[in-house]
Structures are given as C-alpha cells and as structure tokens.
C-alpha positions in Angstrom: 336.1 190.8 260.6 337.7 190.2 264.0 335.0 187.6 264.8 335.7 185.8 261.6 339.5 185.5 262.5 338.6 184.4 266.0 336.3 181.7 264.6 339.0 180.5 262.2 341.5 180.2 265.0 339.1 178.3 267.2 338.3 175.9 264.3 342.0 175.3 263.6 342.8 174.8 267.2 339.9 172.4 267.6 340.9 170.3 264.6 344.5 170.3 265.8 343.4 169.0 269.2 341.4 166.2 267.6 344.3 165.2 265.4 346.7 165.1 268.4 344.2 163.1 270.5 343.6 160.5 267.7 347.3 160.2 266.6 348.9 159.9 270.1 347.6 156.4 270.9 348.9 155.1 267.5 352.3 156.5 268.1 352.4 155.0 271.5 351.6 151.5 270.0 354.3 151.9 267.4 356.8 153.0 269.9 356.0 149.9 272.1 356.8 147.5 269.3 355.8 143.9 268.8 356.9 140.9 270.9 359.2 138.4 269.2 360.1 134.8 270.3 362.9 132.8 268.6 364.2 129.3 269.5 367.5 128.2 268.0 369.0 124.8 268.5 372.8 124.8 268.3 374.5 121.4 268.1 378.1 121.0 269.0 378.4 118.0 266.6 380.6 118.8 263.6 378.6 119.1 260.4 375.3 119.4 262.2 372.7 121.8 260.6 371.4 124.2 263.3 367.7 125.2 263.0 365.4 127.8 264.4 361.8 128.8 264.7 360.4 132.3 265.3 357.3 134.4 265.5 358.7 136.8 262.8 356.2 137.1 259.9 358.0 135.9 256.8 360.7 134.1 258.8 359.0 131.4 260.9 361.8 128.9 260.4 365.2 128.2 258.9 368.8 127.6 259.7 371.2 129.5 261.9 375.0 129.8 261.7 377.6 131.7 263.7 379.3 134.8 262.3 382.1 136.6 264.1 382.5 135.1 267.6 384.7 135.8 270.6 384.9 133.7 273.7 386.6 134.9 276.8 386.8 134.6 280.5 384.4 136.6 282.6 384.3 137.5 286.3 384.5 134.5 288.6 383.3 131.2 287.2 381.7 132.7 284.1 382.8 132.6 280.5 381.7 135.2 277.9 380.2 134.7 274.5 380.2 137.8 272.3 379.2 137.2 268.7 376.8 137.2 265.8 374.2 134.6 264.7 373.1 134.6 261.1 369.5 133.4 260.6 368.6 132.2 257.1 364.8 132.0 256.8 363.2 129.2 254.7 361.5 132.1 252.8 364.9 133.4 251.6 365.1 136.4 253.9 367.9 136.8 256.5 368.7 138.6 259.7 371.7 138.8 262.0 371.6 139.2 265.7 374.5 140.2 268.0 374.7 138.3 271.3 376.3 139.0 274.6 376.0 136.1 277.0 377.7 134.6 280.0 378.0 130.9 280.8 377.6 128.6 282.6 374.5 130.0 284.2 373.0 126.8 285.6 373.1 124.3 282.7 373.2 127.0 280.0 373.7 130.7 279.4 372.0 134.1 279.9 372.4 137.4 278.1 371.1 140.0 275.7 370.7 140.4 271.9 370.1 143.1 269.4 369.4 143.2 265.7 372.5 144.0 263.5 370.8 143.7 260.1 367.9 142.2 258.2 366.9 141.8 254.6 364.4 144.4 253.3 361.6 141.9 252.9 361.3 141.4 256.7 360.8 145.1 257.4 362.8 145.1 260.6 364.7 148.2 261.6 365.3 147.5 265.3 364.9 144.7 267.7 366.4 143.6 271.0 365.8 141.4 274.0 367.0 138.8 276.4 368.5 135.4 275.8 368.3 132.2 277.9 370.2 129.1 276.7 369.6 125.6 278.1 371.9 122.7 277.7 370.7 119.8 275.5 372.4 116.4 275.1 374.0 117.6 271.8 374.4 121.3 272.4 372.3 124.3 273.5 368.8 125.6 272.9 368.8 129.4 272.8 365.5 131.2 273.5 365.4 134.8 272.4 362.5 137.0 273.7 362.2 140.7 273.0 360.7 143.4 270.9 360.6 144.2 267.2 360.4 147.8 266.2 
C-alpha cells in the first residue's frame, strides 16, 4: 500500500513538472507582449483631417483627433504636451492614447504614451511606449513605438 501511494506521488509530481516546464515559455511570451508601430500625421491647418497607420490588427488605418489636451511650460526651453489622442479605425474600432511629450526637441517632440481605452473588437488591454514627433511643412508626424499586451 505504501509503495502504491509513493508511486502516485511520483506520477503527480512528474506530471506537474512537465506542465510547468511546458507552460512557462508560453507565459513568458504573453508577458513580453507584441510590438506596435503607429504613425499619425497632425496638420496645424484648420479643418484638416488627420490620419494614421498602424500595425494593430483590425486597425491598420484611420483618422486621429485630439481629446483633452494641456500645454504648458517645461524646464528650460521645453514646452509640455499632456493630452489624449483618439484613433478612429477605418474598421469602426477605436482606441485612445494618453501622451506626455516635450517640445521642441530638435524639429519635433519626444515623450511617452499609454493606452487609455480601446473598443472590445481590438482585444487590447494594455499598451505603452515611446513617441518621437518630427516637424513637417504643415504640422507634425508622430511615430509611436511600443508594446501591446
């Protein structure tokens, strides 16, 4: 009887070790997330429609508008942009990013962004990354690189 219990414990421990060894790499991949790249063109011309492209599945292109925005003075020669950008995908889905950027940094801006919200169809729960803006003749091209989770 004792040998039977010992054999059961060995089998249970062996199966547990195999499950942990197989599951661990999958959890590490999920925790790492997927890379994302977004390019949004913002024109300073009144009435212009601002557009974007992205690597987000189900939201490869669309229009972008500003939500709540605050501008302020930063340290030294820098200004601060703290606000939200609302992305309306051509597919009908939407997501909103919160930006913190400083300008001018060369001919544009630099900062960080994070996901505030997304429509359910995109399946996004968390995302964040870095932002680099470059001046254009009519406005600014913002490039967002980061990780979707």
